[in-house]
C-alpha positions in Angstrom: -31.2 -78.1 -19.3 -28.2 -79.1 -21.4 -25.9 -81.7 -19.6 -22.2 -81.3 -19.5 -20.5 -83.4 -22.1 -18.7 -86.5 -20.7 -16.1 -86.7 -23.5 -14.7 -83.2 -23.7 -10.9 -82.6 -23.5 -9.3 -79.5 -21.9 -8.3 -78.3 -25.4 -11.9 -78.7 -26.6 -13.2 -76.6 -23.6 -10.5 -74.0 -24.3 -11.7 -73.8 -27.9 -15.4 -73.5 -26.8 -14.6 -70.7 -24.4 -13.5 -68.5 -27.4 -17.3 -67.7 -27.7 -16.8 -65.6 -24.5 -13.6 -64.0 -25.8 -11.2 -66.2 -23.9 -7.9 -66.6 -25.6 -4.9 -68.9 -24.9 -2.2 -66.8 -23.2 0.1 -69.6 -22.1 0.6 -73.4 -22.2 2.8 -74.8 -19.5 3.3 -78.5 -19.2 -0.1 -80.1 -19.1 -2.1 -76.9 -18.5 -3.7 -74.3 -20.7 -4.2 -70.7 -19.4 -6.9 -68.6 -20.9 -7.5 -64.9 -20.4 -10.4 -62.6 -21.2 -10.8 -58.9 -21.0 -14.6 -59.0 -21.2 -16.0 -57.5 -18.0 -12.4 -57.0 -16.6 -9.4 -59.3 -16.8 -9.8 -62.9 -15.7 -7.6 -66.0 -16.0 -8.8 -69.6 -16.2 -6.4 -72.6 -16.1 -7.6 -75.8 -17.8 -5.8 -79.1 -17.5 -4.8 -80.6 -20.8 -4.6 -84.3 -19.8 -7.2 -85.8 -22.0 -10.9 -86.1 -21.0 -11.9 -83.6 -18.3 -13.7 -84.9 -15.2 -17.2 -83.5 -14.9 -16.5 -81.8 -11.6 -13.4 -80.1 -13.0 -15.4 -78.8 -16.0 -18.3 -77.7 -13.7 -15.9 -75.8 -11.5 -14.2 -74.0 -14.5 -17.6 -73.1 -16.0 -18.8 -71.8 -12.6 -15.8 -69.5 -12.5 -16.5 -68.3 -16.0 -20.2 -67.7 -15.2 -19.4 -65.8 -12.0 -17.0 -63.5 -13.9 -19.4 -62.9 -16.7 -22.3 -62.4 -14.2 -24.3 -65.1 -16.0 -26.2 -68.1 -14.7 -24.1 -71.3 -15.0 -26.9 -72.9 -17.0 -26.8 -70.0 -19.5 -23.0 -70.5 -20.0 -23.5 -74.3 -20.5 -26.3 -73.7 -23.0 -24.3 -71.2 -25.0 -21.3 -73.5 -25.2 -22.8 -76.9 -25.7 -26.4 -76.5 -27.1 -26.7 -77.7 -30.7 
């Protein structure tokens, strides 16, 4: 299984989520809001405060996986596997 990166910023995660058709819809203060229409509309808010904590990243990816009806491991592999 691919491990979650330990040095990923919120902006980097937002960029990676474009693979699943998420697009930046708003940036307010220190947060980035992404929206996708794939499988119905869903919004995800990502903090843009530097390096993301692993738990925060895991929670965001669990939300994405749940919305896309995918296994969390599959989402992580699709985003971070070389």
